[in-house]
PAROLO-866555 format. One record per residue: residue in three letters; chain; residue number from 1; x, y, z of N, C-alpha, C in turn. Coordinates in steps of 0.05 Angstrom, whole numbers. Example, Ala and Ser with C-alpha at 12.3 -4.5 7.8 and 13.67 -1.06 7.14 Angstrom:
BEGIN
PT  residu  chaine  num     n_X     n_Y     n_Z    ca_X    ca_Y    ca_Z     c_X     c_Y     c_Z
PT     Ala       A    1     264    -114     156     246     -90     156     264     -66     156
PT     Ser       A    2     257     -45     142     273     -21     143     258       1     157
***
This chain:
BEGIN
PT  residu  chaine  num     n_X     n_Y     n_Z    ca_X    ca_Y    ca_Z     c_X     c_Y     c_Z
PT     Unk       A    1    3539    2865   -2431    3561    2847   -2436    3557    2833   -2462
PT     Unk       A    2    3578    2825   -2476    3575    2813   -2503    3561    2787   -2501
PT     Unk       A    3    3546    2781   -2522    3531    2756   -2523    3549    2732   -2521
PT     Unk       A    4    3573    2734   -2534    3590    2710   -2534    3602    2705   -2507
PT     Unk       A    5    3600    2724   -2488    3611    2720   -2462    3590    2713   -2441
PT     Unk       A    6    3565    2713   -2449    3543    2708   -2430    3541    2679   -2422
PT     Unk       A    7    3548    2661   -2440    3544    2632   -2435    3566    2622   -2417
PT     Unk       A    8    3561    2602   -2400    3582    2590   -2383    3600    2573   -2400
PT     Unk       A    9    3621    2562   -2388    3640    2544   -2402    3624    2522   -2414
PT     Unk       A   10    3626    2518   -2441    3608    2500   -2455    3625    2480   -2471
PT     Unk       A   11    3612    2464   -2488    3626    2444   -2503    3647    2456   -2521
PT     Unk       A   12    3640    2478   -2534    3659    2491   -2552    3684    2499   -2537
PT     Unk       A   13    3679    2512   -2513    3702    2521   -2497    3718    2498   -2487
PT     Unk       A   14    3705    2476   -2480    3719    2452   -2470    3737    2441   -2492
PT     Unk       A   15    3727    2442   -2517    3743    2433   -2540    3768    2449   -2542
PT     Unk       A   16    3767    2475   -2534    3790    2492   -2536    3812    2485   -2516
PT     Unk       A   17    3806    2467   -2497    3827    2458   -2480    3850    2446   -2496
PT     Unk       A   18    3842    2431   -2517    3862    2419   -2534    3878    2440   -2548
PT     Unk       A   19    3865    2462   -2557    3879    2484   -2570    3899    2496   -2551
PT     Unk       A   20    3891    2501   -2526    3908    2513   -2507    3932    2495   -2501
PT     Unk       A   21    3927    2468   -2499    3948    2450   -2494    3968    2449   -2517
PT     Unk       A   22    3957    2450   -2541    3975    2450   -2565    3992    2475   -2565
PT     Unk       A   23    3980    2498   -2558    3996    2523   -2557    4018    2521   -2537
PT     Unk       A   24    4012    2509   -2513    4033    2506   -2493    4055    2489   -2503
PT     Unk       A   25    4048    2467   -2517    4069    2449   -2527    4086    2464   -2548
PT     Unk       A   26    4074    2480   -2565    4089    2494   -2586    4108    2514   -2573
PT     Unk       A   27    4098    2527   -2552    4115    2547   -2539    4140    2535   -2527
PT     Unk       A   28    4137    2511   -2515    4160    2498   -2502    4179    2488   -2523
PT     Unk       A   29    4169    2482   -2547    4187    2471   -2568    4201    2493   -2583
PT     Unk       A   30    4189    2517   -2584    4201    2539   -2600    4205    2564   -2582
PT     Unk       A   31    4229    2568   -2571    4234    2592   -2554    4230    2618   -2570
PT     Unk       A   32    4222    2639   -2555    4218    2665   -2568    4244    2676   -2578
PT     Unk       A   33    4242    2692   -2599    4266    2704   -2611    4278    2724   -2591
PT     Unk       A   34    4304    2726   -2593    4319    2742   -2573    4311    2772   -2576
PT     Unk       A   35    4303    2780   -2600    4296    2808   -2604    4269    2815   -2594
PT     Unk       A   36    4253    2795   -2586    4226    2801   -2576    4221    2786   -2550
PT     Unk       A   37    4230    2798   -2528    4227    2784   -2502    4197    2780   -2496
PT     Unk       A   38    4191    2757   -2484    4163    2751   -2479    4151    2770   -2459
PT     Unk       A   39    4125    2777   -2463    4111    2794   -2444    4103    2778   -2420
PT     Unk       A   40    4098    2791   -2397    4090    2777   -2373    4065    2761   -2378
PT     Unk       A   41    4062    2737   -2366    4038    2721   -2370    4013    2735   -2358
PT     Unk       A   42    3990    2728   -2369    3965    2740   -2359    3956    2725   -2334
PT     Unk       A   43    3966    2701   -2330    3959    2685   -2306    3979    2662   -2303
PT     Unk       A   44    3983    2652   -2279    3999    2629   -2274    3982    2610   -2257
PT     Unk       A   45    3978    2586   -2268    3960    2566   -2255    3976    2542   -2246
PT     Unk       A   46    3980    2539   -2220    3996    2517   -2210    4023    2515   -2223
PT     Unk       A   47    4035    2539   -2228    4062    2540   -2240    4063    2541   -2270
PT     Unk       A   48    4040    2537   -2283    4039    2538   -2313    4029    2566   -2321
PT     Unk       A   49    4044    2579   -2338    4037    2606   -2347    4018    2605   -2370
PT     Unk       A   50    3999    2624   -2370    3982    2629   -2393    3991    2655   -2405
PT     Unk       A   51    4002    2654   -2429    4016    2677   -2441    3995    2697   -2451
PT     Unk       A   52    4005    2721   -2456    3989    2742   -2467    3981    2735   -2496
PT     Unk       A   53    3999    2721   -2510    3993    2713   -2538    3970    2693   -2538
PT     Unk       A   54    3969    2675   -2519    3946    2656   -2518    3920    2671   -2512
PT     Unk       A   55    3922    2690   -2494    3898    2706   -2487    3888    2721   -2511
PT     Unk       A   56    3906    2734   -2526    3898    2749   -2549    3886    2732   -2571
PT     Unk       A   57    3898    2708   -2576    3887    2690   -2596    3860    2680   -2588
PT     Unk       A   58    3856    2674   -2563    3830    2664   -2553    3809    2685   -2557
PT     Unk       A   59    3815    2710   -2550    3796    2732   -2554    3790    2736   -2583
PT     Unk       A   60    3810    2735   -2600    3806    2738   -2629    3787    2717   -2640
PT     Unk       A   61    3791    2692   -2632    3774    2671   -2641    3745    2674   -2631
PT     Unk       A   62    3742    2684   -2606    3715    2688   -2595    3701    2710   -2611
PT     Unk       A   63    3715    2731   -2617    3703    2754   -2632    3697    2747   -2661
PT     Unk       A   64    3711    2727   -2672    3707    2718   -2699    3708    2741   -2719
PT     Unk       A   65    3729    2757   -2717    3734    2778   -2736    3720    2804   -2730
PT     Unk       A   66    3703    2805   -2710    3689    2830   -2704    3708    2850   -2691
PT     Unk       A   67    3707    2875   -2699    3724    2896   -2687    3710    2905   -2661
PT     Unk       A   68    3721    2898   -2639    3709    2905   -2613    3730    2906   -2591
PT     Unk       A   69    3728    2926   -2574    3746    2928   -2551    3731    2917   -2527
PT     Unk       A   70    3742    2897   -2514    3729    2885   -2491    3731    2903   -2467
PT     Unk       A   71    3710    2903   -2451    3711    2917   -2425    3728    2902   -2405
PT     Unk       A   72    3734    2915   -2383    3750    2902   -2363    3737    2877   -2352
PT     Unk       A   73    3710    2879   -2348    3695    2856   -2338    3696    2833   -2358
PT     Unk       A   74    3694    2839   -2384    3695    2818   -2405    3722    2806   -2406
PT     Unk       A   75    3743    2822   -2403    3770    2810   -2403    3775    2792   -2380
PT     Unk       A   76    3764    2800   -2357    3766    2783   -2333    3751    2757   -2337
PT     Unk       A   77    3728    2758   -2350    3713    2734   -2355    3728    2715   -2374
PT     Unk       A   78    3740    2727   -2395    3756    2710   -2413    3780    2698   -2398
PT     Unk       A   79    3792    2713   -2381    3815    2703   -2366    3806    2680   -2347
PT     Unk       A   80    3783    2683   -2334    3773    2662   -2317    3768    2637   -2333
PT     Unk       A   81    3758    2640   -2357    3752    2617   -2374    3778    2603   -2382
PT     Unk       A   82    3799    2618   -2389    3825    2606   -2395    3836    2592   -2371
PT     Unk       A   83    3833    2603   -2348    3843    2590   -2323    3828    2564   -2319
PT     Unk       A   84    3802    2564   -2323    3786    2539   -2320    3796    2518   -2340
PT     Unk       A   85    3801    2527   -2364    3810    2509   -2385    3837    2497   -2377
PT     Unk       A   86    3855    2514   -2367    3882    2504   -2359    3880    2484   -2337
PT     Unk       A   87    3862    2489   -2318    3858    2469   -2296    3848    2443   -2306
PT     Unk       A   88    3828    2444   -2325    3818    2420   -2337    3839    2405   -2353
PT     Unk       A   89    3855    2420   -2368    3876    2408   -2384    3897    2394   -2367
PT     Unk       A   90    3904    2407   -2345    3924    2396   -2327    3913    2370   -2314
PT     Unk       A   91    3888    2371   -2306    3876    2347   -2294    3874    2324   -2315
PT     Unk       A   92    3868    2332   -2340    3867    2312   -2361    3894    2298   -2364
PT     Unk       A   93    3915    2313   -2362    3942    2300   -2364    3947    2282   -2341
PT     Unk       A   94    3938    2291   -2317    3942    2273   -2293    3926    2247   -2297
PT     Unk       A   95    3903    2249   -2310    3887    2226   -2315    3896    2209   -2339
PT     Unk       A   96    3917    2219   -2352    3928    2204   -2375    3912    2206   -2401
PT     Unk       A   97    3895    2226   -2402    3878    2229   -2426    3893    2237   -2451
PT     Unk       A   98    3918    2247   -2447    3934    2254   -2470    3942    2229   -2486
PT     Unk       A   99    3939    2205   -2473    3945    2180   -2487    3921    2168   -2500
PT     Unk       A  100    3898    2180   -2497    3874    2170   -2510    3876    2174   -2540
PT     Unk       A  101    3867    2154   -2555    3870    2156   -2584    3855    2179   -2596
PT     Unk       A  102    3830    2183   -2587    3814    2205   -2598    3826    2232   -2591
PT     Unk       A  103    3836    2235   -2566    3848    2260   -2558    3874    2266   -2574
PT     Unk       A  104    3890    2245   -2578    3914    2249   -2595    3907    2257   -2623
PT     Unk       A  105    3886    2245   -2634    3878    2252   -2661    3869    2281   -2663
PT     Unk       A  106    3853    2290   -2642    3844    2318   -2642    3867    2337   -2639
PT     Unk       A  107    3886    2331   -2622    3909    2349   -2618    3925    2351   -2644
PT     Unk       A  108    3928    2328   -2658    3943    2329   -2683    3928    2345   -2704
PT     Unk       A  109    3901    2342   -2705    3886    2356   -2725    3887    2386   -2720
PT     Unk       A  110    3885    2394   -2694    3887    2423   -2687    3914    2433   -2696
PT     Unk       A  111    3935    2418   -2690    3962    2427   -2698    3964    2431   -2728
PT     Unk       A  112    3953    2412   -2743    3954    2415   -2773    3938    2439   -2782
PT     Unk       A  113    3914    2444   -2770    3898    2466   -2778    3911    2493   -2772
PT     Unk       A  114    3924    2495   -2749    3937    2520   -2742    3961    2525   -2760
PT     Unk       A  115    3976    2504   -2766    3999    2508   -2784    3990    2514   -2812
PT     Unk       A  116    3969    2501   -2821    3958    2506   -2848    3949    2535   -2850
PT     Unk       A  117    3935    2544   -2829    3926    2572   -2829    3949    2591   -2830
PT     Unk       A  118    3970    2585   -2814    3993    2603   -2813    4007    2604   -2841
PT     Unk       A  119    4009    2581   -2854    4022    2581   -2880    4005    2595   -2901
PT     Unk       A  120    3979    2592   -2899    3961    2606   -2917    3963    2636   -2914
PT     Unk       A  121    3963    2645   -2889    3965    2674   -2884    3992    2685   -2894
PT     Unk       A  122    4013    2669   -2889    4040    2678   -2898    4041    2681   -2929
PT     Unk       A  123    4029    2661   -2943    4029    2662   -2972    4013    2686   -2982
PT     Unk       A  124    3990    2691   -2970    3972    2711   -2980    3982    2740   -2974
PT     Unk       A  125    4000    2743   -2955    4011    2770   -2950    4024    2781   -2975
PT     Unk       A  126    4035    2764   -2991    4049    2773   -3016    4031    2770   -3040
PT     Unk       A  127    4005    2763   -3036    3987    2758   -3058    3962    2775   -3057
PT     Unk       A  128    3964    2799   -3046    3941    2816   -3044    3931    2824   -3072
PT     Unk       A  129    3905    2822   -3077    3894    2827   -3104    3900    2855   -3113
PT     Unk       A  130    3908    2857   -3138    3912    2883   -3151    3886    2893   -3162
PT     Unk       A  131    3885    2918   -3170    3860    2929   -3182    3854    2914   -3208
PT     Unk       A  132    3874    2906   -3222    3870    2890   -3247    3857    2864   -3240
PT     Unk       A  133    3867    2850   -3219    3855    2825   -3210    3825    2828   -3204
PT     Unk       A  134    3819    2849   -3189    3791    2854   -3181    3773    2859   -3204
PT     Unk       A  135    3782    2876   -3223    3766    2882   -3247    3762    2857   -3264
PT     Unk       A  136    3782    2840   -3266    3780    2816   -3282    3760    2797   -3268
PT     Unk       A  137    3761    2795   -3242    3742    2778   -3227    3713    2789   -3230
PT     Unk       A  138    3711    2815   -3230    3685    2828   -3234    3673    2821   -3261
PT     Unk       A  139    3689    2823   -3282    3680    2817   -3309    3672    2788   -3311
PT     Unk       A  140    3687    2770   -3299    3680    2742   -3299    3654    2736   -3286
PT     Unk       A  141    3649    2749   -3263    3624    2745   -3248    3601    2757   -3263
PT     Unk       A  142    3605    2780   -3275    3583    2793   -3290    3575    2777   -3314
PT     Unk       A  143    3595    2766   -3328    3590    2749   -3352    3575    2723   -3345
PT     Unk       A  144    3579    2714   -3320    3566    2689   -3311    3538    2694   -3301
PT     Unk       A  145    3531    2719   -3297    3504    2725   -3286    3482    2719   -3307
PT     Unk       A  146    3458    2714   -3296    3435    2713   -3314    3430    2740   -3325
PT     Unk       A  147    3423    2741   -3351    3419    2767   -3364    3390    2777   -3360
PT     Unk       A  148    3373    2760   -3349    3345    2766   -3345    3336    2761   -3316
PT     Unk       A  149    3319    2779   -3306    3307    2775   -3280    3277    2770   -3285
PT     Unk       A  150    3265    2755   -3267    3236    2748   -3270    3221    2757   -3245
PT     Unk       A  151    3197    2766   -3249    3178    2771   -3227    3156    2751   -3230
PT     Unk       A  152    3153    2735   -3209    3134    2712   -3211    3120    2707   -3184
PT     Unk       A  153    3099    2691   -3187    3084    2681   -3163    3084    2651   -3165
PT     Unk       A  154    3079    2638   -3142    3076    2609   -3143    3058    2600   -3121
PT     Unk       A  155    3046    2576   -3125    3031    2563   -3105    3045    2536   -3101
PT     Unk       A  156    3052    2530   -3076    3065    2505   -3069    3046    2487   -3053
PT     Unk       A  157    3042    2463   -3063    3025    2444   -3050    3039    2417   -3048
PT     Unk       A  158    3027    2398   -3033    3041    2373   -3027    3038    2352   -3049
PT     Unk       A  159    3018    2353   -3065    3014    2332   -3085    3008    2343   -3113
PT     Unk       A  160    3013    2326   -3133    3008    2333   -3160    2978    2338   -3165
PT     Unk       A  161    2962    2322   -3152    2933    2325   -3155    2923    2353   -3145
PT     Unk       A  162    2934    2361   -3122    2927    2388   -3112    2936    2410   -3131
PT     Unk       A  163    2960    2407   -3142    2970    2427   -3161    2952    2428   -3186
PT     Unk       A  164    2944    2404   -3196    2926    2403   -3219    2899    2417   -3214
PT     Unk       A  165    2890    2414   -3189    2865    2428   -3182    2869    2458   -3182
PT     Unk       A  166    2892    2468   -3173    2898    2496   -3174    2897    2507   -3203
PT     Unk       A  167    2910    2491   -3221    2911    2500   -3249    2883    2500   -3261
PT     Unk       A  168    2867    2480   -3254    2839    2478   -3264    2823    2503   -3255
PT     Unk       A  169    2827    2510   -3229    2812    2533   -3219    2822    2560   -3232
PT     Unk       A  170    2847    2561   -3237    2858    2585   -3251    2847    2587   -3279
PT     Unk       A  171    2845    2565   -3293    2834    2565   -3320    2804    2572   -3319
PT     Unk       A  172    2792    2568   -3296    2763    2574   -3293    2758    2603   -3284
PT     Unk       A  173    2780    2618   -3281    2777    2646   -3274    2784    2654   -3246
PT     Unk       A  174    2793    2635   -3230    2801    2642   -3202    2826    2659   -3202
PT     Unk       A  175    2829    2677   -3182    2852    2694   -3180    2875    2679   -3167
PT     Unk       A  176    2898    2682   -3179    2922    2669   -3170    2928    2676   -3141
PT     Unk       A  177    2927    2702   -3134    2933    2711   -3107    2915    2698   -3087
PT     Unk       A  178    2889    2695   -3093    2870    2683   -3074    2876    2654   -3069
PT     Unk       A  179    2882    2639   -3091    2889    2611   -3088    2915    2607   -3072
PT     Unk       A  180    2935    2624   -3077    2960    2622   -3062    2956    2627   -3032
PT     Unk       A  181    2941    2648   -3025    2936    2653   -2997    2921    2631   -2983
PT     Unk       A  182    2903    2618   -2998    2886    2597   -2985    2899    2570   -2985
PT     Unk       A  183    2918    2564   -3004    2927    2537   -3007    2958    2533   -3005
PT     Unk       A  184    2974    2553   -3011    3003    2549   -3013    3014    2542   -2985
PT     Unk       A  185    3033    2524   -2986    3048    2517   -2961    3074    2532   -2957
PT     Unk       A  186    3080    2550   -2976    3104    2566   -2974    3097    2591   -2956
PT     Unk       A  187    3105    2589   -2931    3098    2610   -2912    3111    2637   -2918
PT     Unk       A  188    3133    2636   -2934    3147    2660   -2940    3133    2677   -2961
PT     Unk       A  189    3115    2665   -2977    3102    2680   -2999    3072    2679   -2999
PT     Unk       A  190    3060    2660   -2985    3031    2656   -2988    3015    2680   -2979
PT     Unk       A  191    3024    2694   -2958    3009    2717   -2949    3010    2741   -2969
PT     Unk       A  192    3030    2739   -2987    3032    2760   -3008    3020    2749   -3034
PT     Unk       A  193    3003    2730   -3033    2991    2719   -3057    3010    2703   -3074
PT     Unk       A  194    3031    2692   -3061    3051    2676   -3075    3073    2692   -3088
PT     Unk       A  195    3073    2719   -3083    3092    2737   -3096    3121    2731   -3087
PT     Unk       A  196    3139    2726   -3107    3167    2720   -3101    3185    2744   -3107
PT     Unk       A  197    3173    2766   -3117    3190    2789   -3124    3206    2784   -3149
PT     Unk       A  198    3228    2799   -3151    3246    2797   -3174    3270    2779   -3167
PT     Unk       A  199    3278    2762   -3186    3300    2744   -3181    3310    2732   -3207
PT     Unk       A  200    3335    2723   -3209    3345    2708   -3233    3335    2679   -3230
PT     Unk       A  201    3330    2667   -3253    3320    2639   -3252    3340    2620   -3239
PT     Unk       A  202    3366    2626   -3242    3386    2609   -3230    3386    2608   -3199
PT     Unk       A  203    3372    2628   -3187    3370    2628   -3158    3351    2606   -3148
PT     Unk       A  204    3333    2598   -3165    3314    2577   -3157    3325    2549   -3163
PT     Unk       A  205    3313    2529   -3151    3320    2502   -3158    3315    2497   -3187
PT     Unk       A  206    3330    2479   -3200    3331    2476   -3229    3303    2471   -3242
PT     Unk       A  207    3287    2452   -3232    3261    2449   -3245    3244    2474   -3245
PT     Unk       A  208    3245    2489   -3223    3230    2514   -3222    3240    2534   -3242
PT     Unk       A  209    3266    2538   -3242    3279    2557   -3260    3274    2550   -3290
PT     Unk       A  210    3276    2523   -3296    3272    2515   -3323    3244    2520   -3333
PT     Unk       A  211    3224    2515   -3315    3196    2519   -3322    3191    2549   -3326
PT     Unk       A  212    3203    2565   -3309    3199    2594   -3311    3208    2605   -3337
PT     Unk       A  213    3230    2595   -3347    3241    2605   -3372    3223    2600   -3397
PT     Unk       A  214    3206    2580   -3394    3188    2573   -3417    3163    2590   -3418
PT     Unk       A  215    3158    2606   -3397    3133    2621   -3395    3134    2648   -3409
PT     Unk       A  216    3112    2658   -3418    3109    2685   -3428    3095    2701   -3406
PT     Unk       A  217    3097    2728   -3408    3085    2745   -3388    3056    2739   -3384
PT     Unk       A  218    3048    2735   -3359    3020    2730   -3352    3013    2701   -3353
PT     Unk       A  219    3030    2684   -3364    3024    2656   -3367    3029    2640   -3342
PT     Unk       A  220    3013    2618   -3339    3016    2599   -3316    3026    2573   -3327
PT     Unk       A  221    3042    2559   -3312    3052    2533   -3321    3028    2515   -3327
PT     Unk       A  222    3027    2503   -3351    3004    2486   -3358    3003    2460   -3342
PT     Unk       A  223    3027    2451   -3332    3028    2427   -3316    3043    2433   -3290
PT     Unk       A  224    3037    2418   -3268    3051    2423   -3243    3080    2418   -3246
PT     Unk       A  225    3096    2432   -3230    3126    2430   -3231    3135    2418   -3204
PT     Unk       A  226    3148    2396   -3206    3157    2382   -3181    3186    2389   -3174
PT     Unk       A  227    3190    2396   -3149    3217    2400   -3138    3218    2384   -3111
PT     Unk       A  228    3241    2385   -3098    3244    2372   -3072    3226    2384   -3051
PT     Unk       A  229    3214    2407   -3056    3197    2421   -3037    3168    2414   -3040
PT     Unk       A  230    3161    2402   -3063    3133    2395   -3068    3125    2401   -3097
PT     Unk       A  231    3100    2408   -3101    3090    2413   -3128    3082    2443   -3131
PT     Unk       A  232    3092    2455   -3153    3089    2484   -3157    3070    2490   -3180
PT     Unk       A  233    3055    2511   -3177    3041    2524   -3199    3053    2552   -3201
PT     Unk       A  234    3064    2559   -3224    3080    2583   -3227    3066    2602   -3247
PT     Unk       A  235    3066    2628   -3240    3056    2648   -3258    3078    2669   -3262
PT     Unk       A  236    3085    2674   -3287    3105    2695   -3294    3090    2721   -3298
PT     Unk       A  237    3098    2741   -3282    3085    2767   -3284    3100    2786   -3302
PT     Unk       A  238    3127    2786   -3301    3142    2805   -3317    3171    2796   -3319
PT     Unk       A  239    3186    2808   -3337    3215    2804   -3339    3229    2831   -3343
PT     Unk       A  240    3255    2831   -3337    3271    2855   -3341    3300    2847   -3344
PT     Unk       A  241    3316    2865   -3356    3344    2859   -3359    3357    2861   -3331
PT     Unk       A  242    3375    2842   -3325    3389    2842   -3300    3411    2864   -3300
PT     Unk       A  243    3413    2878   -3278    3433    2899   -3276    3455    2891   -3256
PT     Unk       A  244    3480    2889   -3264    3501    2881   -3245    3504    2903   -3224
PT     Unk       A  245    3511    2895   -3200    3517    2915   -3179    3542    2931   -3186
PT     Unk       A  246    3545    2956   -3177    3569    2971   -3183    3594    2957   -3172
PT     Unk       A  247    3617    2961   -3186    3642    2949   -3178    3649    2955   -3149
PT     Unk       A  248    3647    2980   -3141    3655    2988   -3114    3638    2974   -3093
PT     Unk       A  249    3612    2969   -3100    3594    2957   -3080    3602    2928   -3073
PT     Unk       A  250    3614    2914   -3092    3620    2886   -3088    3650    2881   -3086
PT     Unk       A  251    3666    2903   -3083    3695    2900   -3082    3705    2881   -3060
PT     Unk       A  252    3693    2882   -3036    3702    2864   -3015    3698    2834   -3023
PT     Unk       A  253    3675    2828   -3035    3670    2801   -3043    3689    2792   -3066
PT     Unk       A  254    3694    2811   -3084    3713    2805   -3105    3741    2799   -3094
PT     Unk       A  255    3749    2815   -3074    3775    2810   -3062    3777    2783   -3049
PT     Unk       A  256    3755    2775   -3034    3755    2749   -3022    3756    2727   -3043
PT     Unk       A  257    3742    2730   -3065    3741    2710   -3086    3769    2707   -3098
PT     Unk       A  258    3782    2729   -3104    3809    2728   -3116    3829    2714   -3097
PT     Unk       A  259    3827    2722   -3071    3845    2710   -3051    3841    2680   -3049
PT     Unk       A  260    3815    2672   -3049    3809    2644   -3046    3820    2628   -3070
PT     Unk       A  261    3818    2640   -3094    3828    2626   -3118    3858    2624   -3118
PT     Unk       A  262    3871    2646   -3108    3901    2645   -3106    3910    2623   -3086
PT     Unk       A  263    3896    2621   -3064    3903    2601   -3044    3898    2573   -3055
PT     Unk       A  264    3876    2569   -3069    3870    2543   -3082    3891    2536   -3102
PT     Unk       A  265    3900    2555   -3117    3921    2550   -3137    3947    2542   -3123
PT     Unk       A  266    3953    2555   -3100    3978    2549   -3085    3976    2520   -3075
PT     Unk       A  267    3953    2513   -3064    3950    2486   -3053    3952    2465   -3076
PT     Unk       A  268    3941    2473   -3100    3942    2455   -3123    3971    2450   -3131
PT     Unk       A  269    3988    2471   -3130    4016    2468   -3136    4030    2450   -3116
PT     Unk       A  270    4023    2453   -3090    4035    2436   -3070    4028    2407   -3075
PT     Unk       A  271    4003    2402   -3084    3994    2375   -3089    4010    2362   -3112
PT     Unk       A  272    4017    2379   -3133    4031    2369   -3156    4058    2358   -3147
PT     Unk       A  273    4071    2370   -3127    4098    2362   -3119    4097    2342   -3096
PT     Unk       A  274    4073    2335   -3087    4071    2317   -3064    4066    2288   -3072
PT     Unk       A  275    4074    2270   -3055    4068    2242   -3059    4044    2235   -3042
PT     Unk       A  276    4021    2231   -3054    3996    2227   -3040    3985    2200   -3046
PT     Unk       A  277    3979    2185   -3025    3966    2158   -3028    3940    2159   -3013
PT     Unk       A  278    3918    2159   -3028    3892    2157   -3015    3885    2128   -3008
PT     Unk       A  279    3871    2125   -2985    3863    2098   -2976    3833    2098   -2974
PT     Unk       A  280    3819    2096   -2997    3790    2097   -2996    3777    2075   -2979
PT     Unk       A  281    3789    2051   -2979    3777    2029   -2963    3779    2036   -2934
PT     Unk       A  282    3801    2047   -2925    3804    2055   -2897    3784    2077   -2889
PT     Unk       A  283    3781    2097   -2907    3763    2119   -2902    3734    2109   -2901
PT     Unk       A  284    3727    2090   -2918    3700    2079   -2919    3694    2064   -2893
PT     Unk       A  285    3714    2049   -2884    3711    2034   -2859    3708    2052   -2835
PT     Unk       A  286    3723    2074   -2836    3722    2093   -2813    3695    2107   -2812
PT     Unk       A  287    3682    2110   -2835    3656    2123   -2836    3634    2107   -2823
PT     Unk       A  288    3639    2082   -2817    3618    2065   -2805    3618    2067   -2775
PT     Unk       A  289    3638    2081   -2764    3639    2084   -2735    3636    2113   -2728
PT     Unk       A  290    3626    2119   -2703    3623    2148   -2696    3650    2162   -2697
PT     Unk       A  291    3651    2185   -2711    3676    2200   -2713    3684    2213   -2687
PT     Unk       A  292    3710    2219   -2685    3720    2233   -2661    3708    2261   -2661
PT     Unk       A  293    3707    2274   -2638    3696    2301   -2636    3711    2319   -2656
PT     Unk       A  294    3696    2337   -2667    3708    2355   -2687    3727    2375   -2674
PT     Unk       A  295    3743    2388   -2690    3762    2408   -2680    3745    2431   -2669
PT     Unk       A  296    3756    2447   -2650    3741    2468   -2638    3732    2489   -2658
PT     Unk       A  297    3708    2499   -2653    3697    2519   -2672    3714    2544   -2674
PT     Unk       A  298    3730    2549   -2653    3746    2574   -2653    3773    2570   -2666
PT     Unk       A  299    3780    2545   -2675    3805    2542   -2688    3804    2555   -2716
PT     Unk       A  300    3826    2568   -2724    3825    2582   -2750    3822    2563   -2773
PT     Unk       A  301    3808    2572   -2793    3804    2556   -2817    3829    2559   -2835
PT     Unk       A  302    3834    2539   -2852    3858    2540   -2868    3855    2558   -2892
PT     Unk       A  303    3831    2567   -2899    3828    2584   -2922    3805    2603   -2917
PT     Unk       A  304    3806    2626   -2930    3783    2645   -2927    3757    2632   -2937
PT     Unk       A  305    3735    2641   -2925    3709    2631   -2933    3704    2638   -2962
PT     Unk       A  306    3691    2620   -2977    3685    2626   -3005    3668    2651   -3008
PT     Unk       A  307    3674    2667   -3028    3659    2692   -3032    3636    2687   -3051
PT     Unk       A  308    3614    2700   -3047    3591    2698   -3065    3596    2716   -3089
PT     Unk       A  309    3593    2706   -3114    3597    2723   -3137    3578    2746   -3136
PT     Unk       A  310    3586    2769   -3148    3568    2792   -3148    3541    2784   -3160
PT     Unk       A  311    3520    2794   -3148    3493    2788   -3158    3475    2811   -3151
PT     Unk       A  312    3453    2814   -3166    3434    2835   -3158    3423    2830   -3131
PT     Unk       A  313    3413    2850   -3117    3401    2846   -3090    3379    2825   -3091
PT     Unk       A  314    3377    2810   -3069    3357    2789   -3068    3329    2801   -3069
PT     Unk       A  315    3310    2786   -3081    3283    2796   -3083    3270    2800   -3056
PT     Unk       A  316    3251    2817   -3054    3238    2823   -3029    3226    2797   -3017
PT     Unk       A  317    3232    2793   -2992    3222    2769   -2979    3239    2744   -2983
PT     Unk       A  318    3260    2747   -2999    3277    2724   -3004    3295    2718   -2980
PT     Unk       A  319    3300    2693   -2975    3318    2685   -2954    3346    2678   -2964
PT     Unk       A  320    3350    2681   -2990    3376    2676   -3001    3381    2647   -3009
PT     Unk       A  321    3362    2629   -3002    3366    2601   -3011    3352    2597   -3037
PT     Unk       A  322    3352    2572   -3047    3341    2567   -3074    3312    2557   -3072
PT     Unk       A  323    3300    2558   -3049    3273    2549   -3047    3254    2573   -3054
PT     Unk       A  324    3236    2569   -3073    3218    2591   -3079    3199    2598   -3056
***
């Protein structure tokens, strides 16, 4: 059975009660088009129908974009969860919770998110990236890339004094790899003698990258380098020209990036024509009190996730973050 279906009804699913209630409200306010008669409901709970459309949307949000055909057992489990949600939602209305200020705010936020997503998807249907768009985005990303990759080692310690001792020992003939294995607190590289593999300097936090650029092959930083992670001693082993990934390899990321920029431009145009009054004092005051529960995790986002610009493959052992 799928992992997402193994857990019982949880906080995320309970939050979806609001989504289900909002869908029910929208259906009652907007009758189906005459040319598309509604399909039979998947369940009726105390006289309230759960539509096939609600079932399909709920499954889509659970799968989070994964292409998968649910088994009969999994579909029944989803249906049982929707029935439980409907029962809870109905009881909430009996208890008058729809009049609670936090509940009303969440319902309104869900409605806004769903409508924003629908408008975004409608706009993007006519804005699919052309091959020219993708090649232009590729050139922009390639031009922004670091032109050099570095192969380096480092020793990470907690204090400047410890780092200075490492440098003193290196100047006395100690092997960098041995000192890294014995002293470095970076568990991702210490067992490899501090080896970080190949990477662009921009992938590391700025003080680390800046120090690396000043070194010559084989050289060790003459002074400890401080970052938010601690104190580093860095050794540059080699450099090479960075090679951009092939266009076809990063085409999906390029498409996402172009789509995101098109949607951002569309929103920017809407803002130009809108009358917007920000209330920073009200927002600041609101931040001093616990916020209302966030919108359900399964609610659609208003825009595609930002795409990562094309970059060479991460160095061996890299976790993709900027910590060496």
